[in-house]
N, C-alpha and C positions, 0 to 999 in steps of 0.2 A: 867669646863664650860659644861653646858648641851648642847646636840646636838640640833642644830637649824634645823627646818623643816617647810615647807609651803605646804599646800594642797589646791587644787582646786577640782572642781567636777570630773575631769578626771586625774589629774596629782598630783604627789607628788615631791617636791623638798627638798633635804636634803644635808647637807654638805657631801663631800666625806669621805669615811672611807678607812683605809688601805686595807680592804678586797675587795675593788672595783677595785684594780689594774688590775686584769685579764680581767674584763669586759670592763674597759676603754681602755686597750691595744687592745682588740678585736675591739672595736668601732673605735678607731683611725686608725686601720689598714684596715678597710673596704674600698674598692677602692674608693667609692664615697665620703667618709669622708677624707681619706688620700690625695686625689687629691687636695682638696681645703684648707685643714687645714695644711698639711705638705708638700705641693708642690710635692705630689705623691711619697715621700720617705718613705720607711718602718720605723716604729716607734719602736725602741727597748723597750722591757719590762722594762729594767733598767731606761730608761728615764721617762717612765710613772710612775714607782714607785717613782722616786725622785720628780716628779711634785705633786703626791698625798701626799707624805710625807710633802712637803713644804706647800701644802694647809691645811693639818691637823694642822701644826704648825701656819700658819697664822690665822686660826680660833681661836686657843688657845690664840694667842698673840694679835690679832687685831679685831677678830670677822668677818672676811670675807675671801673668798677664792673660791674654786670650789664647785659648787652645782651640785649634781647628779639629773637628770631629769628622772623620772620613771612613768609608768602608775600607777594610784592609786590602781589598783587591782592586781598588780604583782611586783616582785622585779627584773624587767628587764630593765637595764640601756639602754636608747636610746638617751641621750643627756646630755649636761652640760651647765651650766650658770657660767660664770666667773665674779666675782666681784673683782676689783683690784683698788688700788690707783695708779695713774699715777706718783705721786711723794709723798714724805713724807708730803707735805703741800697741795696737791691737793685733791679734793673730789674724791670719788670712781667712777669708770666707770663700765660698764657692757659689756659683749660679750656673745651672746646666740647662741648655735649650737645644732641642732637636726638632727639625722639620718633620712632619708626619709621613711624608712620602716614603722615606727609607723604612720606616716602621711598618708601613703597609706591605713592603717588599720582603718582610720577614727578617730584617736585620736584628730585631730584638730577640729572636728565638735562638 
């Protein structure tokens, strides 16, 4: 399956790759992210790696999973979009999280 990607004027969204594990691990362990996403518990790299591996498999099998959110001009992960099925028969839902630092840099404008 060809890699899926979406671009806007300022952002690019693409499916996560195995090479994104370290960046996602860093993002999920940022204090402001970890506090709300992981109840302020440290996120082990092994857990992040298994989540990314599962996302890669989901894209291959079903065409959805975790999307990386990056500025269009750089390969700097600062958020993710999760598309998931709530059950085998349900329609897909979404969950969008972005780390505040890029927002402070004007990426939202």
